[in-house]
N, C-alpha and C positions, 0 to 999 in steps of 0.2 A: 397246698402243702408249703410252710413256711422253710426257706433255704437253711436254716438252723436245723429242722427236724429231719428234713432230708440228709444233710451233713452227717447225723448222727448215725444212720445206716452205712455210710461210708466207712465212718470211722470202725463200726462194729465189723464191717465186712474185712477190712485190712487187718484189724487186731485179730479176728478169727482165723486168715489166712495165715498169720505168723504165728499162731498158738498163743497170741495174747488177750488182755482184756481190754475194752477201751478205755478204761480208767487208767490202765499202763500207758497208753500212748499219750494220753492228755496230762500226765504227771510232769513234774520239773526235773526229771531223770536226766543224765547224760550218758546213761549206761547204752554201749552201742547196740546190744540186743533190744534196746528200746528206740534209739535214735534212728535207726535205719527204716523199721517200720513206720515211724512217725513222719519220716519224710516222704515214705510212699503216700503215706494218707494223706499229706497235704497237696503231694501232686496229683492224685485222685480227685480230691476236692476241687483244685483249679481246674481241670482237664474235663471231668465229667459234668459238673454243675456251675461251673465258672466262678466261684465265689472269688471274692475280692482278697489280697494280699493281708489286707488288715483284718477282715472277717476270718481268715483261716488261722490269722495269730492268735485272735481271741480264743478259738476253739482250743486252741492247745497252749491253756495257761497263760494268757495274755502275752505270748511270744511277739517280738517286734515283725513289723512285716518284710524287714529284710532277712529274717530267718527264714521265713516262709519263701521267699524269694531265692535264698540259698539252697533250701531242701528241693523245690522244684527244678532249679538248674541242675543240681547234682545227679536226680534221678533221670532228667531229660538226657543227659551226657552218658548215662549208664544204659538207659536204652538204645543208645546209639552205638554201643561198643559190644553189648551182650544180648544176641537174638533171643536167648531163653529168657532172658529177663525182661525185654522187652514184650514177649508174647505173654508172660504173666501179668504185667502192668496191664497190657490191652485188655485181658480178660476182667482186671477189676474196674477198669475204667469203663468197660462195656456195659457192665452190670446196671451205670448208672446212667446211661445216656439216654 
């Protein structure tokens, strides 16, 4: 299985979790309703299958790798602060490990 094929499954799972379509997560919008789940999806791709930051950026509308890094750091920090959110993300990541 190619990493790109696998990564589509992660994007679909995160989109479904937040009641969105995968295309919405990959769109170039900055609406908070989309931005936060997109950040979670980037985090899951990094944690679950170890995609590189440039690969993650490419999956989300050719975003710069620093955008992916910012997203991953933000989600990581929130996991440390919020036990409920930590469990929620852990379940998403565990589906793909």
